Steps between C-alpha positions, in 0.01 A plus 500: 500500500378833363147361481516381861637838603220682320239283671667566836503877446134508394375280784341721770662468841167401655473201266847380596436549873163320496643217290796453734270507804260244351791282385650505848170417672416216260853357520502512881165321507648230280799461732253451786326227302190711430341531156161675539383399151723197449347170397589172333472663156845646567642149529318397184632803314855426618469149358371651176795742473745214546312303235530790252873533567555127458302457178563838337164459328256777604203327338547173690263547794476130582686487829721208593501351848121498537375150434122469524589293274330736250714787365472815711483813284545840662247768409755776569673624182877512473503882511431495876812288551717694253631778735623243751638259240684775310670635812590150618643409159707821495672441835511119501848484340640686802319341796338182369143444389340425838654807665406708195136395532505595868642843417240551227197413713628735769590791272240505222199566731682802647579636152133457406416683822704797382293512181178474705601785734593717200164436331321573826688831532398597144141410588506714814636799305179500296311615812688830543616436855728766646749232609456181293801342673323512838187351344714224347618406850137481617409294193786259569391449861129465417586276206720254688254212441566553129871577515557177691466338157844650420674337795818308413415137417137601440522403133139432410376692195295752699784753520508524119123535493522787749739689275251464215218609729681816612590582141142449387361730770757770417423482126125509561538816709717673240278410204578564135570288194842375607366398841217310331747308282719413796198394706391262224848349490512463880160328497635241256824454696315452827261250343796306364633474856165417661136596450484567873535876448195526272283680762754784502608505139149535359480834684701702242279356225200605708628858528564519125160349426315738733675800347403372155139450606492850650621643170816663637745652256747246352346221712441291188867532401613396849269198495622402155864534606435285806317234297762474225784485755316232696450284191855549368665438839275200563619343175863586571486353851362175360821440305714619791365264767338211309719232346446389138382156608206649693382766256173318433422399861253694711617479861258659745751590771790643297543723198387313193283525191204577728661813646641609165151483351349690794751786478503520119121493465451752780765734362377489141139545616585808710699647212218431255229657714713803576526582128143622525637787710251683717223505241150413621368491854683362801241222519600371157870501590430324830281241327767430239762436766263282704397291199865462396599385850220241512581378149870462584418301814261277307766445233753385760253262663405358160857432386648413842217328694752298701603819684150627579543381858803719564877446504485220762229303324722189487521469880270227634232579758685281750823701466311828487319431828780330689795710386435811289214650701688435825781736395429828675575730208255307283211590731284802560566697816149400605594131492840532664463391861812670633590787268321786677589370844868460412778758495507479119191720480666775701743549210209628290346747749690799364444391140124478551495845659704634210272343239188647659665843530601483133138436402380799704763721335396372157140614547595833662536803278825632643759272340608418144208277425634257236809406698302425814222319311748267328680429825174445686375255237824297501519479881126431541506218245798354686328519838171356379679223310705423809193467719354249255828326419781544751785479250407847370561669836869515410439753221284788619741638768717620210257786438411626848793737555346828375174446690685400816727806474205741481332313784812565709513862379144567609545319828811685618464834684540807280786633715711185457775554236484133396150557363615699197700205364181311414290775343426579137550839338130586503383349828224747573165335554635149547264267688564487874676213670171362635349473153819350355540241777137406568441272195817301567417460868148392401635235261735356763224503763257332261749224420557431869129513580417268214771261612354493852136466392556255215829326582634281217483129562823332602646270237449137591830311538596235247774239507759703313478774764678265741764400247562868420487633856855644511482856371859522374600162369784663307654640820622161620809310382534462123525145375712337235277242341608176329525531124163435337292563813143614459337669798131464588412784739255787556551772235672750733755239606545389139587846369742559789678172415563601137816681607677174578866495388428171322221490242175406672156444353198598707143391440324820606573872519251775595429605144170456318663339197622228738139429603513130413797444727332704773187289470698177546664637815166626635340160445798321656431671834121484458362231735236419236770362268496118535852426371737799540806294402353476149566873457868447580515230234316717252745789541807274534580668831803380693468712815225666701546815710267647763535748783618376837218545755487412870262214576320692775407771249303255287314307773163657418513433123726194477209264443350731237820513289686177581760488219602868522520477880708183496748644252528835683569326833742235371271194500487409130319203343718201419542601135697813600831522692606813684839653427719617792494874427462801730311823444139599437436216254458125522628315193384148406634252245250318278688176450254361247620760249844341482815680381576816700224421749749279677701804610416786732593863436782650701522847649663747262661839544 
C-alpha cells in the first residue's frame, strides 16, 4: 500500500483530472454503444484471452474454435493478452471466470490510459510550458482519436503500442546513454508485439545515426548503446514470446527467427560502426551506415526469401482483392471512397492543425529546437503514414498537444487571462497564429480538393456484401448451438458467434491467418462458383448464417448474386433448411452434414 500511496502523492493533479475525464467520456460512449475505434479485432482478442486462460500455455497460439479446417495461428504474442489474463485469473475465484474476464477487459484499458496520460504529461514538461496541466488537457482533447484506443473493451494491441510510442518519443527528446539503451529495448519489445510500428521506431535510430554522422560529442557511444540494447533485447524477446517448438521457423507475420536476425544484425552492425567514433569525414560515416543497412537487408532477403513479399505474403490474390483491400483501414486515404466525406475525418481536423503548427515551431528559432524537432518528426511521420495507410491515423494525434496549445495561445487576444495558460516561458518571437494555422488549413483544403477532383472509385459489390449486410451481427440475440456445430458464415458474423455459451467452431474470422477459411466463404457467395455446396462439405459445416435483408432492398442486384440474395431473403436452395430464429441473422441447417446439422440453435441469454 505504501507504494500505491507514493504513486498517488507523486501523480500531478492535472494527470488525475485528465485521466478521470477521459475515462468518463470513453465509458459513457461505451454505454451508448459507441466505440470510435472499435472493430472485430476486439472480439478476436477476447477469444484469444479466453484461450490463454483455458490452456495456461502462453506459447500455444493455435486457437481453438476456428475450423478452416486448417489450424488458425494468431500472430499476436501472448504478452498482449497477459495484462487481461492476469487480472482475470486474480479475481476469478471471487466472481467466476466469465465475469472476471469482463472486469479485466473493462478495467485494463483504463489503467493503460493512466500510464499514457502520465507519459504524455512528462513529454509536455519537456517543452517548458508555463502550465503543463492546461496543455495536457488540450493534448487529451486533440488526441481523442488516439485515446479512443484505451476505451473499455477496446482490447486490441494498439494501446500497448501507444505506450511504447510515447516512451520512445520522450526518451529521444531527453537523449543520453540511458535513453539510448531504453529506446533499443523498446524497439525490440514493439517488434515482438507487431512490426506495424516500424515507421515510428526507426526514428530514434535515425536521430542517433544523424548525430553520429555529424560528429557530435558522445554520439558514437549513444549509437553503440542503442545497437547493443537492440540486439540483446531482440534476443531476449525471442525466448519470451516464441515457443521452443517454433525456434527454427521463420514466420513472416509474427516474431520469429526472421525478426530476431533483423534486430540482432542491425544492433551489432550499429555498435560495430560506432566503435570508429567520429574519426574521418561525415561522408565516410554516412557511407558506412548506408552500406551496412543495404547489406543487412540483402542478408535477410537471402536467408528468408519467403518473406520478401511482406508479412501477408501467404494471402492469395483472391482474398487480398475481395477481402483485405476492401477493409477501410487497409487502404490509402486516396482510395477510400467515403473517409473524407464522412464524420470520421472531422475527428482529425484539430490533429492536422496541431501537426502543421508543430512543424512550423520546429523550424522557428524561438523554441527549444531539439524537443520541437523530435515531436514534429514523430507527428509528421504519423500523418504521412496515415494518408498512405489509414491504420496509422490512430497514432499521430498523440503528439499534437504542444503545437495545438501554442496555436491556441497565439490565437487568443492578449488581454484574455486564459491565454497565459498555453504559453511557454520564453514566448517572445513566436510565429503568429496565421503562420501556425495556414499549413494545416492548406493540408485539409488540399485533401478535400483532391477528393472532389479525383474522387476514389466506389468498390464494386460482391456476393458476400449481401450476406454481411447487417453492421452489428453481434447485437442480436445470442444463440446456443448444438454440440459439435460448425458455422459457415461471413468472417464478421463468424467472430461474433465465437462467444457462444456452448463450444462452436466457425469456418472464417476476419484475421489474415484465417485466409483459407475466408476464401472458402468468399467463393461460396461468388456467383462464379459452380457448386457452392461443395465448400460446405469441404469444411464440414453444419450451419450457414447470413444477414437478414428485405427483399425489396435487393431487387436491383438479386439476379447478379442469386445465392446470397436467396439466403438473405429467406428463399434457400433445397439443400439448406431455414431455422426459426429472430434477429438480424438468418440461420440455415445443412442436413447433408449429418450429426448436429439436424438441430437448430436456440436463443440464449
